[in-house]
N, C-alpha and C positions, 0 to 999 in steps of 0.2 A: 593755893598756889600764888597769887599774884602778889601776897604778903611777904612770901619767902624772897621771891625774886626782888621786890622793892627793898628790902633790908639787905640782902647780897648787892646790890648796885648803891647803897648807901655807903656800906663797908668799902666795896671797891674805890669809890671815888673819894672817901674819909681818906683811905690809903695813899692814893695819889697825890692828895694835897699834902699829906703830912709827908710824903716821900720828897716832894719839890722843896717843903720846908726845911727838911732835915738835909738835904743834898746842899741847899743855899748854906745853912749854918754850916757844914762841914769845909765848904769851899771856903768861906769868910775866915774861918778860924786856920785853915791850912796856909792861905795866902797872906795872912797877916804873920803867921808863925814864920813863915819862909820870906816873907818881904817881895813875895813876887805881884807888881804891879800890873803886869800884860794881865795875869791870869784873874787878879782881883778885878780888873775893868771889865772883864768879860759878864761879870755879875751886875753892871751897871745898867740902868735904864738909858734912854738916849739923852734923857737931860736930867740931872743929877742936882738937888740942892746939896752943897757941899760946905761945910763949916769946919776948917782946920785952924785951931789956936787962935779963934775969933775972925779969921778970915773967912768970910762967908759970899758966895756967889752961885748962880747956876752955873754948871760946866758940861761939855759933851763927854762921851765916853772917852774919847781920844785926849782930850784936856786933862781929863782925870787919871790917864795912864802916865803923864807926864808929872802931873801934881804928886800921886802917890810913888813915883819913882824917885822924886826929890825928898819925899818925907820918909819913904824907907832908906835912902842914903844918909839923911841926916840924923834919923833916929833908927839904928840898926836894931832890927828884932829879935829878940830873944824868946819870948813865949806870947801866945793869946790865950785867953782864957773868957770862955763865955758864961757870964753871970745871971743873966736872966733871958729868955726867950719867950716869945708867944704869937698866937696867931689871934688878930682883932677880927671883929665882924667885918664883912666887906674884902676880905683876904688881904689885910696891912699885916705883914708881918714885922714884929718888933725884937731888937736885938740889942743888948748891952753887954760889952766884952771890956776886957782890961788888957791893955797892951803894954807889954813889959819889954824894955830896950834893954842892949847889951850894956849900957851904962846903968842900970838900974833906975831909968827913969820911968813912971808910969801913967799912961793914959787912958782915959775912960772913952770908949766908942760906942756911939749910940747909931744905930743902924735901923731906918725903916725901909721894906721891901714891900712891892705890890706883886701879889699872885697874878699872873697874866695869862694862865692856862693851869690844865690840870698838871703839868710838868715843869713847868717855867716860872719862875718868880727871879725879879730884878730888884735891886736897889734904889731907891729914888730919892733917898736923904740919908746924909752921914754927916756926924759930929764927931770930932775929935778934941776933947780937953784935959788939961793936966789936972 
């Protein structure tokens, strides 16, 4: 009986981690597709290493909201496609996506996030490059 309950617990916790990961991926995809800086910033940790087109620094969530409003204003979104995603040991989530603008410019977006709890994951690093 103990083995069965342990197996059930493993599947339950694995499912919640996968749910948090899938939820973060869909939020990122949706917010890049719509250019919604305010909603995207809700996915950020309190302090994020951000590198946009070679400008690299650590920013707070509120600073990143302004930075991404500007980015989405200058590079109006057309679509965002997730090309690769995985969860690494230690709860680090990794995503590579392609951001296409209305002017048909294409940017590669690399994101690292950390699993903070069973249901929450936050972006800790983001890089956008042409």
